[in-house]
N, C-alpha and C positions, 0 to 999 in steps of 0.2 A: 356295714352300716355307713361308714365314712364315704365309700364310693357311691352308695345309694343317695346319701345326703348331697354329695356333689352333683350327681346326676340330676337329682330333683332340683337342686339349686340352679343348675344350668338349663333346666327344662325350657325356660322362656327364651332361649336363643336358637336361631336357625342358622344354617350354613350360608355364608354370604360369599359365594364364589366370585361374584363380580367385583368385590371390594379389593382395590389395589393399595389401600392405605396401610402403611407400615405402622405397627403398634410397638411402642417401646415400653420398657419397664416404667419409665417416668410417666407415661400416659395413664398407667393404671393406678398409680399411687393414691391412697386415700380410701375413704369409705364410700361404697356404692349400695344403694337400697334397691330391693327388687320391685320392679314395676309390672312385670309380665312373665308368665310361666306357661309353656306349652309342652305337654308330654303326650306325644302321639295322639292328638285329637281331643285332648282335654285342655282347655285354655282357661287360665286364671288371670284375669286382668285386674291386678291389685288396685291400680289407679281408678278405674271405673267401677270396681266392686262387682264385676260380672264373671260368671262361670259359663263357658260354652262347651258343649260336648258334641262331637261329630255323631252323625246318625250311625255310622259303622261301630263306633265305640259304645254307643247306647245299647246296641244289640248284644254286646258282650258283658254288660254290667247288670247287676240285679236291679229290677225296676225300682225298688225302694231307695237304692243309692242314687239313681238318676233323679228321682222325685225330690230327694233331700237336697241334692246339689242345685237343682233348678229352682226350688221353692225357697231355699234359705242360703243364697250365695254368700251372704255376709259371714255366716258361721264357717263356711267352707274356706273362705279366703283369709279368715282371721290369722292363722299361723304364718301366712305369707307377708302380712303387714309389717312384721318385725324382722323379716329376712334381709340379710345383708352379706356383703363380702368386703373385706378390708385387705388392701395390698400395702405392705410396708417393706420396702426394698424388694428382695426376692422371696418374701414370706407372705402367706395369705391366711386369713381366718374367715370362716364362713359360719353363718348361723341361720337356722330356720326353726321357728318355734322354740322348743327347749333343747333342740339338737344343735351342736356346734362341733367344728373340727378345724384343723388347720394343717399347714405343711409348707413346703417350698415349691417354687415354680421356676421354669425357664421358658423363654419365648423363642420360637423357631419360625423363620420365614421359609415358605415353600410354595411354589406355584402361585405367587402373589397373594397368599393367605398367611395369616399369623396363627400359629398353633401354640397352645400353652401345655407344656408337659408338667404335670403335678406329681409330687411325691408326699405321701403321708408318713408320719414317724414310724408306723408299723410296717413300712415297706410297700404298701399298696401304691400303685401308680396309675395314672390315667392321662389321656390327652383330649383336649377340647379345641375347638376353633373359635377364634376371637375376631371381633370387628367392632369398630366404633362408628356409629352412624347417628347423625343429629345429636351429638354429645351423649349418646346412650351406648353403654357397653353391652354387646351381644355375645353371649357364650353359648356355643352349640356343642352338645355331646351326642355322639352316636355310639350306642353300646348294644350289642346283641340284636341289632335290627331296630332298636328303639331310638327315636330322635327326641332330644330334649333341647328346648330353646328357652333361655332366660335372658331378660332384658333388664338392665339396671340403669339407674340415674345416679349421678354423683350427689352425695349429700354435702 
């Protein structure tokens, strides 16, 4: 569940291969609120209050789910409005809706990209790609072929 929450939380972020900006622990400190979440073709734009579903994903979803998401995006986006991540030294806390978790992280630079290695108290680990563009934190997670991009703005 924690890994899924983190994957969901980072859904709004895509890999930024071209970014050469080095991100430090100091750059991350503080609270960041979720603005945008993209999970393999389903985009939740929290700021605009919009949900977009790719045609390919629509074909895989039950028609009533697609209809609900397109006709009532406010209800679908509601859990994302309170989503955030807080970085305090090398600790993080994340929340989305009523789910929350936390752990520790380390940053690693490789091939002009910043990677965040995270560890939850129960021993679960994961790695994501980080970038800061236009003062927004982009977190990308690739897991089992799924790409999740989450974009946060500093509170």
